C-alpha positions in Angstrom: 0.0 0.1 0.0 2.9 2.4 0.7 4.2 2.0 -2.9 0.9 3.1 -4.3 0.4 5.8 -1.9 4.0 7.1 -2.9 3.5 6.8 -6.3 0.3 8.9 -6.4 2.2 11.6 -4.2 5.4 12.0 -6.1 3.3 12.0 -9.6 0.8 14.8 -8.0 3.2 16.7 -7.1 5.7 16.2 -9.7 2.9 17.8 -11.6 2.3 20.6 -9.5 6.4 21.5 -10.0 6.0 20.6 -13.6 3.6 23.7 -13.9 5.1 26.1 -11.6 8.0 25.4 -13.4 6.8 26.5 -16.9 5.0 29.4 -15.5 8.1 30.8 -14.2 10.1 29.6 -17.9 12.1 27.3 -15.6 11.2 24.8 -18.6 12.6 24.8 -21.9 10.5 26.7 -24.3 9.9 23.8 -26.8 8.4 22.0 -24.1 6.3 24.9 -22.0 2.9 23.9 -22.7 1.5 26.4 -20.1 3.2 29.7 -22.4 3.2 27.9 -25.8 -0.8 27.3 -25.0 -1.1 31.2 -24.3 0.8 32.2 -27.4 -1.1 29.9 -29.7 -4.3 31.0 -28.4 -3.2 34.7 -28.9 -1.7 34.1 -32.4 -5.3 32.0 -33.8 -7.4 34.7 -31.7 -5.3 37.4 -33.9 -6.4 35.7 -37.0 -9.8 35.8 -36.0 -10.1 39.2 -35.6 -8.3 40.4 -38.9 -9.7 37.6 -41.2 -13.1 36.8 -39.7 -15.3 34.2 -41.3 -18.7 34.9 -39.6 -18.2 39.1 -39.4 -21.1 39.3 -37.6 -19.7 37.4 -34.7 -18.5 39.5 -31.9 -14.8 39.2 -30.9 -15.5 38.4 -27.5 -17.9 35.9 -28.9 -20.3 34.0 -26.4 -18.8 32.4 -23.7 -15.3 33.5 -24.7 -14.2 34.0 -21.3 -16.0 30.3 -19.8 -13.8 28.6 -22.8 -10.8 30.7 -21.7 -10.8 29.4 -18.6 -11.9 25.5 -19.4 -8.4 25.8 -21.4 -6.7 26.0 -18.5 -8.7 23.7 -16.3 -8.0 21.0 -18.5 -5.0 21.1 -19.7 -3.2 22.1 -16.5 -5.4 22.0 -13.2 -7.1 18.6 -13.8 -4.1 17.0 -15.2 -2.6 17.9 -12.0 -5.5 16.5 -10.0 -6.0 13.2 -12.2 -2.0 12.6 -12.5 -1.6 10.7 -9.5 -4.4 8.5 -10.0 -2.8 7.7 -13.9 0.6 7.0 -11.8 -1.5 4.0 -9.4 -2.6 2.5 -12.6 0.5 1.9 -13.9 2.2 0.8 -10.8 -1.1 -1.7 -10.9 -0.6 -2.7 -13.8 3.4 -3.5 -13.6 2.0 -5.5 -10.2 0.0 -7.6 -12.2 2.4 -8.4 -15.2 0.9 -5.9 -17.7 3.8 -4.1 -19.1 4.3 -1.4 -22.5 6.4 -4.8 -23.7 3.6 -7.3 -23.6 1.5 -4.6 -25.7 4.0 -3.4 -27.9 3.0 -4.4 -31.8 5.4 -1.9 -33.5 8.7 -0.9 -31.7 9.4 2.8 -33.4 12.6 3.0 -31.3 14.8 2.5 -33.6 13.4 4.5 -36.8 14.6 7.8 -37.7 13.4 10.4 -35.3 11.1 12.1 -37.9 9.7 8.5 -38.5 8.8 8.2 -35.1 7.5 11.4 -35.1 4.9 10.5 -37.8 3.9 7.6 -37.0 3.1 8.8 -33.0 1.1 11.4 -34.9 -1.2 9.1 -37.2 -1.5 6.8 -34.3 -2.9 8.8 -31.3 -4.8 10.7 -33.9 -6.8 7.4 -34.8 -6.9 6.4 -31.1 -8.4 10.4 -30.6 -10.6 9.9 -33.7 -12.0 6.3 -32.2 -12.7 7.8 -28.8 -14.4 11.0 -30.5 -17.2 8.3 -32.4 -17.6 6.4 -29.3 -18.3 9.9 -27.4 -20.7 10.6 -30.2 -22.5 7.0 -30.4 -23.3 5.8 -27.1 -25.6 8.1 -24.8 -23.5 7.6 -21.2 -20.8 8.9 -22.9 -22.6 11.2 -25.1 -24.1 12.9 -21.9 -20.9 14.2 -20.8 -19.9 15.4 -24.4 -22.5 17.3 -24.8 -20.8 20.3 -22.6 -18.6 20.4 -25.5 -21.3 20.8 -28.2 -22.8 23.2 -25.9 -21.0 26.0 -27.8 -23.2 28.3 -29.7 -20.8 30.4 -31.4 -17.2 28.9 -32.8 -13.7 30.4 -31.4 -10.5 28.8 -30.7 -11.1 28.4 -27.1 -13.9 26.1 -27.5 -11.5 23.5 -28.6 -10.5 23.0 -25.1 -14.2 23.2 -23.6 -15.0 20.0 -22.7 -16.3 17.9 -19.4 -13.4 16.5 -17.1 -14.6 13.1 -17.5 -13.4 13.0 -21.1 -10.2 13.1 -19.8 -11.1 9.8 -18.3 -11.8 8.4 -21.7 -9.0 9.3 -23.5 -6.1 9.1 -21.7 -6.2 5.6 -20.8 -7.1 4.7 -24.8 -4.2 7.3 -25.7 -1.8 5.3 -23.3 -2.5 2.5 -24.7 -1.4 3.9 -27.7 1.8 4.7 -26.6 2.2 0.9 -25.4 1.7 -0.5 -28.7 4.8 1.8 -29.9 7.2 0.4 -27.2 5.8 2.1 -24.6 7.5 5.9 -25.2 6.9 8.7 -26.5 9.2 9.9 -29.3 11.8 12.3 -27.8 10.6 15.0 -30.1 7.0 14.8 -29.2 6.4 18.1 -28.0 6.3 18.8 -31.7 3.3 16.9 -32.2 1.4 18.5 -29.2 2.7 21.3 -30.3 0.8 21.1 -33.9 -2.4 19.2 -32.4 -2.8 21.9 -30.2 -2.6 24.4 -33.2 -4.6 22.6 -35.7 -7.9 22.0 -32.7 -6.9 25.8 -32.3 -7.6 26.6 -36.2 -10.7 23.8 -36.1 -12.7 25.6 -33.4 -11.6 29.2 -34.7 -13.7 31.8 -36.7 -11.5 31.5 -39.5 -12.3 30.2 -43.4 -9.5 27.3 -44.2 -9.9 24.6 -46.0 -6.4 23.3 -47.4 -7.1 22.8 -50.8 -6.2 19.3 -51.8 -5.2 18.8 -47.9 -8.7 18.7 -46.9 -8.6 15.0 -47.5 -5.9 14.9 -44.9 -5.9 17.7 -42.5 -9.1 18.8 -40.4 -10.3 22.2 -40.9 -12.9 24.8 -39.3 -15.4 24.2 -42.5 -15.3 20.6 -41.5 -15.2 21.1 -38.2 -18.0 23.5 -38.1 -20.7 20.8 -39.4 -19.0 18.3 -36.6 -20.9 20.9 -34.3 -24.3 21.6 -36.7 -27.2 21.5 -34.8 -28.8 20.1 -37.6 -27.5 16.4 -38.4 -28.0 14.1 -41.7 -31.0 11.6 -40.9 -30.3 8.7 -39.0 -26.6 10.0 -38.0 -25.0 10.4 -34.5 -22.3 12.6 -35.9 -20.2 13.7 -38.9 -16.4 14.7 -39.0 -14.9 13.6 -36.3 -11.5 14.1 -37.0 -9.6 15.6 -34.5 -6.3 16.5 -36.3 -6.4 14.4 -39.3 -9.5 14.1 -41.8 -8.7 11.2 -43.4 -10.1 9.0 -40.9 -13.7 10.4 -41.9 -13.1 10.0 -45.4 -11.9 6.5 -45.1 -14.6 5.4 -42.8 -17.3 7.5 -44.8 -18.2 9.9 -41.6 -17.9 12.8 -43.9 -20.2 15.8 -44.5 -20.0 19.2 -46.1 -22.8 20.1 -47.6 -21.7 23.8 -48.0 -19.2 26.6 -46.3 -20.8 29.8 -45.9 -20.7 29.5 -42.2 -24.2 30.1 -41.6 -25.4 27.4 -39.6 -27.1 27.0 -36.0 -24.4 24.9 -33.6 -25.2 22.9 -30.4 -27.5 19.9 -30.5 -31.6 19.4 -29.6 -32.0 19.9 -26.0 -28.8 22.1 -25.4 -30.5 25.0 -23.6 -30.9 22.3 -21.1 -26.9 22.4 -20.3 -26.1 24.8 -17.0 -24.4 28.1 -18.0 -21.9 28.0 -15.3 -18.8 26.2 -15.3 -19.6 24.4 -11.9 -22.9 23.6 -12.8 -21.2 21.8 -16.2 -18.7 20.4 -14.1 -21.3 17.8 -12.4 -23.2 17.8 -15.2 -23.9 14.0 -16.6 -24.2 12.6 -13.5 -27.3 11.4 -11.9 -30.4 11.2 -13.5 -31.2 14.1 -16.3 -34.6 15.2 -18.2 -34.4 13.7 -21.6 -33.9 16.0 -24.3 
């Protein structure tokens, strides 16, 4: 038991220290996610201001500050809170004989660094795409994912507005994805993480980007806006599930872009029942809820 307590405490304290070191610039700039997130956010927000897609939308759109708070809560505060539990899980798996080596399918450690990064990026993106599909397909998971889809005006900060339970669903599957690759992240994995943040911010932004022929590979704001559409194709539980890459939607036939004006209502039937406050949304999805 002492081993588990120490593992929990060490992970918790290390995450707090890492976050503080990031804030006071004691972490190398290329792995400083705190200031990196801020820099990317200001850059994309600036592009929204200069090149707005929906010109009638305010610079400080609806729920701008709430979504801004979500960015730091989900990316840092909740990560600190939950870090000890993931460390406990790792120790437990080791105790029952489940190791990264036992789950390794492709060991990428001997490959060139850029090849490692590409494989790492593609595999993790597919894992997230698959998890995202599950969040829409199953009512129990959709209850929590509704928080993300309760956004009524799209902007960069909506990227990280999601219920804390989504971290519980995503993290284990992403960890398994890493274990499949030999149990480690490539040395330059920070490149993948910053790229994912940038693409995610852009996809939720008030900027019209389609990437031309690359739209079949890279996700984009036009495609993702229809993921948030209030009205979905008949008998569909969702479309355009891509995170960074759109290719999964084209491969599995979940792509849908009927037009690109940007003048559509977003949300979902019953979204008015979602609490407006952060604390109300924090506990949303638990217990009995009224049918939409």
